[in-house]
N, C-alpha and C positions, 0 to 999 in steps of 0.2 A: 504494500500500500504506500506508494510514493506520495510525499507531501503530508503524511500523517505520522505522528509519533504515538506509540502506545503509551497510555497513562501509566505512571509508576504503580498506582493502586487502582483496582477496580472500584468504581464509585459504589457506595452503599445506598440503596433506595431508602427514602424517608417514609415511603408508603407502599404497602402491599394490599391489593384488593382481590378477593375472590368474588366475582360477580356471577351469579348462577340463576338459571331459570328454575322455578319450582319443580318439584318431582311430579310424577304422574298422579293426577287428581281424579276424584269422583265428580267434581263440579257440583256438589250438593250444598256447599256452604255450611257443612256440619262438622263439628270436631276439628281435627287437623285437615280434613278433606282430602286425604291421600289414600290411594289404594295400598294394598299390602306391599306390592312391588315398589311403589313410590316411597313408602315409609322405610322399607329396607334400604333403598338406594340412598335416602337422606342420611341414615345412620352410617352407611359405608363411606359416604362423602365426608362425614364428620371424622371418622377414623383416619382417613387419608390426610385430612387437614391437620389433625393432631400431631402427625409425624413431622410436619414442617413448621409448627409453631415454636418460636423461640420464647423461653421463659421471660425475657425482657420485653416482649412485644406488648404494646398497648392495644387491647382487643376491643373492637366495636362490631356489634352484631345488628344488622339492619335488614328490614324487609318492607315490602309494600303492606298495606293494611289488610289484604285479603286473607281468608283462612288458609288457603293452600300455600301461600308464601310464608305466613307466620308459622304454619305447621311444619313446613320444610325446614325453616330456620331452627325451630325448637328441636327437631329430631337430629339435625346436623350438630347442634350444640350438645345434644345427648351423646351422640357418637364420639364427639371430640372431648367429652368430659368437661364441657363448659356450661353446665346447667346453671351455675351460679352467676354467670356473666350476664349483665343486663341486656335485654333486647329492646330495640326501638323500631316502631313503625314509621316509615317516611311516606307521606302522602304523594310526593312527586314520583315515587316509584310504582304507583298504582297501575293497574292494567289500562289499556286504551279504552276510551269512552265510546260506547255505541249509543248514539243519541236518538236513533229511530230504529228500534228493534224490529218492528214489522217490516220495514224496508230492508233491513239487513237479512232477515230470514228469507225474504223474496229473492234477494241477491244470491244467497247460498243455493236456493232451489234452482235458480237460473244456471248456476255453474254445473249442476248435475251431481248425482251421488258418487260418480267415479273420481271426482276431483280430490276428495280428502283434504286433510289439513294443509298439505303442500299446495294444492290448487287454490285454496282460500287465501293462503299467505301470498302466493304469486299474484293473485288478483288485487290484493290490497297494496302491493308494491307497484304494480304496473298500470293500473287504471287510474286516470286523473281524477275521477270522481271522489276518491278517498282523500285527496288533497284539497280539492276545490269546492267541496260542499260540506262545510262544518256542521250543518244542520243534520246531516246523515250520520257522520262518524268523526271522531277526533282526527284532525289531519296528522299525517306522519311527521310534519315539521314540528307540530306541537308536542308530540310524544318524544321526539329527539331533544327538543329544548328542555323538557322536564328532566331527562336523564342527565344532560350536561349541567343544568342548573343544580341538581343534587350534588354532582361532583365538585362544582365550584364552591358550593356551601361547605362541603367537607373540607376542601382546601383552606377556606377562610377559617374554619374552626381550628384546624391544625396550625395555621399561622398564629393564632392567638394563644395556643397552648404549646409552647416550645418543647415542653417535656414529652409531648406526644410524638416527637420525631422518632420514627420507627414504628408507626402505627400499622396494625393489620386489621383489615375490614373484611367481614363476610357479609355480603348483601344478596338478598333473594328478590327477584322481580319477575317480570313476564316477558315472553319472547318478543312481543310487539314493541317493547321498550328497548331491550338489550340488543335486538337485531340491528338497530341503527348504528351502534358502535361497531359491530361486526362489519357492516356495509361501509362505513366511513374509513375504517382501518384497512380492511382486506378487499372489499368489493364483494357484494353478495354473489356475483357470477363466479368469482374465484372459489367461493365455498361450495357452490354447485347445488344449493337448495335454498329456498326462500323461508322455509319453516325452521329457522335457526336462531337461537340454539334449541336443541331438543330438550325434552324433560330431563332435568338434573344436570345438563351440561354446564360447564364452567368456563369463564374467561378469567385468566390470571393477568393482573396488571401490576407492574412495578412503577413507582413514581420517583423521579430524580429531580433535584433542584438544578436550575440552569442559571446562567449569569443574568438572565432577564427575569424580573419579578412577574412578568406577564405570561411567561411560558413555563410549562412543566413538561419534562421529557417522560414519555410513557413507553415502557416495553410491554407489548400486549401479546398474549399467547392464547390461541384458541385451537384445541386439538393439535394437529401437526403444523398449524400456521403460526408464524411469529413475525412481528414487525415492530419497529421503533418509530414513534411519531411525536409530534408536539401537541399538547393541549393548550390552545390560546385562551387564557382566562377571561380577557375582556370581551372577546367575541364568542366565547363558549363554543369552540369548534375544534375539530381535529385538523392538523396540518401535516401533510406528507412531505418530507424532505429527504433527499438522498443522503446516505452515509451517516445518518443519525445514530445508527447502531454502535458506531465507534465510541460515542461519548459515554456509553454505559460500561465500556470494557467488556461487553458481551463477546465471547469468542465463537466465531462461526464454526460449524462442523467442517472437518477436513474436506477440501475439494469444492466448498461452496464460496460464492462471492456474495457481496451485499445485494446484488440484483437477483440472482437465481434463488437465493434463500427467501426472497419475498414472494 
């Protein structure tokens, strides 16, 4: 890598976030609202998270207000041995708002039974009606704004609590919220499906300070995909810039370049 010098020490992230979709639900809004498979998956996720938690981590457990996200978070905490850690519901992480349910059901009927969840998700991404008619359904731009607003508020809280440098956040939300981060960072076409993330899937995010107070460097990992981007705090947006991976000290796998690893 001509023109670049490897940093003497790999930078340490000041923030680690596990952002996940709730596990498989019943959609009955009762109890934790998870199927047996969903409940088991949440506990297993908790066990895997327990293996990477540092004793010095400042832990924050967040979810949307829905039963299925709160239930997922509670069982993740149980699996991780974090039952005593306070959990907080964040309204901005709530599911997308369907404002005309009758019209939405008609839309699903028009798509046909063979479309499934993937077809419904593709329709919401590609048809302009979902962005241009807020009387029907909450626009995608609004859902993305809520996600990034939540992230900015988290950063502001950390700014005011210097002792929280080294925070670890576990947050549970809904696919129609999280998917906008996946799209902005990787491109939904690169992922190969619109219904992403699936039940229980996680996005791992590491946050690094930069010389600019207005930008945070993020290393984002989703399944086999990994990319380093900037989060612009004033605009609340993701910025893609070449060769940012170098700033984290992240070592690429042998034979990979910054381009083909993206």
